[in-house]
C-alpha positions as CSV (number, residue, x, y, z in Angstrom):
1,M,-20.8,16.1,-46.8
2,M,-20.3,19.7,-45.3
3,S,-19.7,22.5,-47.8
4,N,-18.4,26.2,-47.1
5,I,-20.4,29.3,-48.1
6,T,-18.8,32.5,-48.3
7,T,-20.8,35.6,-48.0
8,M,-19.5,39.1,-48.5
9,A,-22.5,41.2,-47.6
10,V,-25.9,41.4,-46.9
11,V,-28.0,43.2,-49.4
12,V,-31.6,44.8,-49.2
13,D,-34.0,46.5,-51.2
14,A,-35.7,49.1,-49.4
15,K,-39.5,49.8,-50.0
16,N,-39.3,53.3,-49.5
17,E,-37.4,56.1,-48.0
18,Q,-38.2,55.5,-44.5
19,A,-36.9,51.7,-44.8
20,R,-33.8,53.4,-46.7
21,A,-33.0,55.8,-43.6
22,F,-33.8,52.7,-41.2
23,S,-31.0,50.8,-43.1
24,E,-28.7,53.5,-43.3
25,Y,-28.9,54.3,-39.7
26,H,-27.8,50.8,-39.0
27,G,-24.8,51.2,-40.9
28,F,-26.0,49.8,-44.4
29,T,-24.3,51.9,-47.4
30,V,-26.4,52.9,-50.7
31,F,-25.2,51.0,-53.9
32,P,-24.0,53.8,-56.5
33,G,-26.8,54.7,-58.7
34,Q,-29.4,52.4,-56.9
35,P,-30.8,54.7,-54.4
36,K,-33.0,51.8,-52.7
37,R,-30.4,49.1,-52.7
38,L,-28.2,49.0,-49.8
39,Y,-25.6,46.7,-48.3
40,L,-23.7,45.9,-45.0
41,P,-20.4,44.3,-45.3
42,M,-20.0,40.8,-43.2
43,A,-16.8,42.3,-41.8
44,M,-19.2,44.8,-39.9
45,I,-21.7,42.1,-38.9
46,A,-18.9,40.0,-37.3
47,R,-17.7,42.9,-35.3
48,Q,-21.1,43.1,-33.7
49,F,-20.9,39.7,-32.6
50,S,-17.4,39.8,-31.1
């Protein structure tokens, strides 16, 4: 039996400021009020592969 999984974004927790800067450089956005947690919407990832 197959099931569908829907994903809205990739979420990362940056270990330090260098990791945060790296993620932001690659298009990730910081969650409001959580400076080390970032996300990248799947729509942006899909565009990279089209």
